[in-house]
N, C-alpha and C positions, 0 to 999 in steps of 0.2 A: 517622545516620538509617537506619531499616530500610525497605526498599523491596520491594514485590511487583510483579513483571511478569507480565502474563497473556499467554500465547501460546507457540508451540513452534517458530517458524521462525528463519530467518537474521536477520530484522528484530529479533526478541527477543534473539538472541545479540549483535547489534550494540548494542542498548540496554544489555545487561549490561556489555559491554566499555567503553562510554562512561561509564556510571555508576560503574564500578570506578575510574575515573581521578579521581573527586572525593574530596577530603579529608573531605568531610562524609558520605560513604557509609560506613555501618557494615556492614550485612549486606544482601545481595540474595537474594530468593527468586523462583523462576520456576515457574509452573504452566501446562502440564506440563513445558516446557523440552525440551532435547535434550542430546546428548552434549557439545556445545560449551558450553552454558550451565552444565553441571555442573562445568566447570573453574573458573568464576568465581563461581558462586552455588550455592544449594541448590535442587535441583528438588523440587517438591511434587507429589503425586499425588492430585488430587480433581477433581470435576466443578464447573467454575466456574458452570455453569447452576443448580447447587443452591446457592441463596444461603446456606442454613444452614451448609454446609461452607465456603463462602467466608468468611463472617463469623467462624466458629470459628477458621480459620487466620489471619485478620487479627489477631484478639485474641491467639491463642496465640503468634504470632511478633512481637508488638508492632510491627506494621506502621504506619508513619506516612505513607507515600505509595504509592498504587496507580497503576501505569502500564499502560493497556490497549493491547495491540498490535493484535489483529485486529478486524475490523468486527462479527462476529456478536454478541459479548457487548455491544457498544455499541448495536447495533440492538435487542437484547433488553432494554436498559434497566439494565445493571449499575451505571452511574454513579448513577442515581436510587435504586436499591436501597441503595447504600452511603450516599448523602447523606441519605436519609430515615430511616435507622436511628438511633435515639437513642444507642445505644452506640458508633456509628461516626461520629458527627457531626463529630468533630475530625480525621478522616482526610482527607488531601489526595488528590484524584483527578484524573488527567489523562485527559480524554476528554469528549465531549459528552453531554448528556442524551439520553434516548430520542427526544424531539422533534427535537433538533438532529441526531441521527443519521439522521433521515429524508432528509437530503441525499444519503446513500448508500443508505439502505434502500429508497427508492423513486425510480426514474428519473423517473416522472411528477411526483412532488412537486418534485424538483430542477429540472425543466424549468419548472414553473409558478412556482417561486421565482425563477428567472432572468428569466422573463417579467415578473413583478411588479416586479423591481428593475432592469429594463432592462440586464441583463448579456448581452453578445453570445454567442449560441449558435446551433446549427443549427435550422432550422424542423422541426416535428414534429407528429405526432398519436398519440394513445394508443388502443389497442383492447383489448377483453376478449372472453371467450367469446361473450357475447351480441351483440357488434358485429363478430364475425369477418367477416361478409359485407361490412361497410363497409370493413374493413381490406383485404380482397382487391380491392375496387373502387379503394381509394385507391392501392394498389400499381400498378394499371393507369394511374393518372393522373399518376404521377411518373416521372422519368427514372432509369435505373440509374447507379451502383451503388445497391442497396437496403440500408439499414442497419436491422437489427432488434435491439432491446435488450430483454432480459427486465427487467421492472420492478423485481424484487427482487434481492438479492445472489446471485451465481453464481460466486464465487471467480475472477473475472476471465475467465470463459469464457462469459458470457451475451450476448455481442455477436456478431452475424453480419453480414458484409458480402458481399453477393451481386451478381453481374453479370447473372444470368439471371432474368427475371420468373417463370417457372414454378418455379424453385428457391426464389425468395423466397416465393411462395404456399405451396409445400409446407412450408417451414420455419415460416411463420406458423401454418399449421394444426397442425404438429407441436408448436409451443410452446403454443398456446392450447387445442388439443383433446386432444393425445396426451401432455401433461405432460412435454415434453422437458426442461424445467428445473424440474420440480416446481412448488410454489406460487410460486416466484420468477417463473415465466413465465405466470402466470394473467392478467397484463396485459402488453402488449407496446407499447413505444414504437417507432414507425416514424419514422426521422429522415432529414432531408436529408443527403446525403453532402457533406462538406467536403474539398476537395483541398488538402493542404498538408503541413507537417512538424510532428510532435508533440513536445511536451515536457511535463515535470511541474513544477509550481510548488508549494512547500510553505510554509504559513503557520502560525504559532502564534498563537492568540488566547486571552486570558483572559476574553473576553466583553465587554471594554471597549476594549482596545488590541490591537495585533498586532505581530509581528516576522516579517519575510520570511526564511526559511531558504534555503540554497543550492538552486539549481534542478538538475534532472537530466533525462536522457532514458532511457527504458527500451525494451526490445524484447520484445513480447508473443508473437509467433508462434513456433512450434516450428522452422520451417524457414528456411534461409538466404534472404536477400532479402525477409524478412517474408512468408513463404509458409506454408501449412499451418494447423493448428489454433491457436486462441488458448491461451495458457498463463497461469500466474500471473506470468510474467516470466522471460526467458532471459538478461538482462544489463542493465547500466546504466552511464551515464557522467555525471560532474558535474565542472565546470559544462558547460552546453550552449554550444558554440562559436558557434552562429549567433544566440543571443539577445543582441542589442545592448542598450546602456543605454536607447536610445530605445524599443525594443520592450518592455523590462521596465517602463519608466515607464508605458506604455499598459496593461500587465497590472495594475499597481498601481492606476492611476486608474479603469480601466473595469471591473475584475473584483474585485480584492482589497478595495478600500474599499467598493464597493456590497455585497459579500458580507457583510463584517463588520457594516456598518450594517443590512443586511437581517435578520441574525440578531437584532440588538438590537431592531429595529422590530417584529419578529414575536414577540418574547419567547421565543426559542428558546435556552435556557441552553446555553452552549458554552464550555468551557475545555479546549482541546486543539488537535490538528493539523487543519488543512484541507489536503487534497491536491487540487489543482486540475489535472485533466488538460486540457491546452491543445492547440490546433492553430493554427499560424501560417499565415494565408492572406493573400497579398499584404502581408506585414509587419504584419497586424492580428491580434490574439489573439481566439480564440473558445473557449468552454468546451465540452469534449467531455463531461466528467463531474466530479462531486465525489466524493471519498472522505473519510471522517471519521476517518482515521488515517494514519500514515505508510505509504508504499508499500513493497512488497517486490518487486523488488530495489533500489529507489532508496535506502532507508534506509542500506544498506551503503556507499553512496558519499557520501551527504549527511552522516552523522554524523562521519566522519573529518575533514570540512572545518570542523566547528565547533570553534573555538579556545576559546571560553568554557566555564565550568563548566556541564556539562549538567544536573547535579542542581539547581543553583540556577535554571537556566532552567525546569525542570519545576516546582519549588516556586513560583516567581513566576507561572507560568501558573495553577497551582491556587489560589493565594491572591490572585489578581488584582492583582499588583504588577509586571506585565510592562513597563509603560510606560517606566520609567527603567532598564531592563536594557541594558547595553552589549554587543550581540552582535558578537563578533569571529569572522572567517572566514579560513581558510587559502586561499591562492590556487592551490595545486597542483591538478592534475586527478586524479580517482580513477576507475578502471574496474573493473567487476564482471562476471565470467564465471560464469554459473550452470550447474553440472554437474547433470544430471538422470538418472534411471533410464531404461533402454531401454524404449520403449513409451509413456512419459509424453508428452502429457497423457491418454492413454487407459490401458489396463491395463498394469501394470508389477509387477515382483517387488520384494519387500522381503527383508531378511535376508542380503544379499550382503556379503562382507568388503570393507572399504575399506583400501587401502594407499597408501603414498607421500606422505602429507600432511607437508609440511615444517613446521618450527617457524616461528612468526611472526617477522618482523623489521621494521625501520623502513620498508621499502618495501611489503611484502605482508602480508596478514592473511587467514586462512580463517575464514569464518563458517559455522557448521553450520545445516542446515535439517532434512532428513529423515535423522537419524542416531541411532544407539542404541549404547551401550557395554555389552558383556557380557564379564565376566572380562578387563577391560583391553584388549579388542579392539573395533574399530569396525566397525559394520554399517550398511547402508542401511536406512532406515525411513520412506521417503516418496518422492514423485515428484521434487520438487526436493531434491537431496541436500546440495550445498555451494555457497557463494558464494566465489569466488576474487577478492579485491580487492587492487589495487595502485595506487600513486601514481606520477605522472610529471610532467614539466614541460608535457606536452601529452597528449592522449588516446591518440595512437599509442604513445607510450612506455609509458604505463600499461597499455594493452592488451597490448603485447608481453610485459611481465613476467607478467601474469595468464595469458596463453596458455602461456607457458613452464612455469608451475607446473601448470596444468590438464593439460598433456601428461604430467606425471610422476605425477599422482594416478591410481589405478586402482581400478575395481570393475566387476563384470560388466555388459556392455552400456552402459557409461557413454556419455553423449551431451552435447554442448554445441555451441552455434552458433559457427562459425569466422569470422563476419562482423560481429560487434558493432562499431558505429561506421561501418558501410559507407556510410551516408547523410550523414555529417558532412563 
């Protein structure tokens, strides 16, 4: 089977790596990919947003399955474009429809969806430019910390948690009036702060049935002790040691089942991943947010734990035969340390040489994100540069190995958090 993966990060490199293990995989193509994907697949160079180019490449390379990595193409309706084209009607696609992708495309939509289906989440109100004055009054009526979320996608950086009322008011004005997050912030969800510990739950649904994938915990802030600016993710661990069987049963009963049933009830076509960002408060789960794709950096620790044939899992998701698939999972723990360019998540340099990357072995694997190969040499090409993933019998052992490798890899102003797993 020929497969096209859309995306350029470590998540897509992990997809490539996992698909390459299937005997049913013939050729893998990635658009645009990175230096890591080019070792396992053929990188293509065209704009996914230009459907004419996407269609042409699907036909040219005899693609039979399309796997969409990032959220923006999904939110923009790439799945509908492929499904609605007569020449592409037999192509299998893993990803939700444009309507289904609203779960991530609009925070306000997802909160209303949870309300309709009685899915536990924080209390909230939504404001826009016209109701800014009501938003400022609302902030005065609630207790800190204040949680402000841009309604649209903002690459993991559209959430602000503030302790000071005046700062919260300034940020609300900045988002709604001064375009802080562009069109994504033209509506802002102001949410009740929930105090607990976070984790990520991953579900695959074919629109009728579902399979629960290994859970994970990621670390969003740039600074140690979860301080500083939000990023796309600085590290991750799977499984989550504090998530007991009893707690995970609550997650399935109170959140996963109502979510999948809600999608069916509202006729939101969905064949793909649902990433549920959770918080545990007094041993009860609440939804912080939905994402409509696999997470990054969590994919890099979730996929190595899947023992079953990953291509078959994708095919069954796309052709709605997921129900009788036997999902097998490895018990070991995997830990991911994300190495980033100096200055990230604000301004950073590209084009710096990368040295010291070891060869993959049974314990550790390097997934590329912001990398580029020129004349057989590796250079930085993004904010998040590499994911260093290792396995162990527990998270401390896995982290120890990843940190040892990260210490040997070098590029100008390299940065990574030294405290991943500090709260476990």
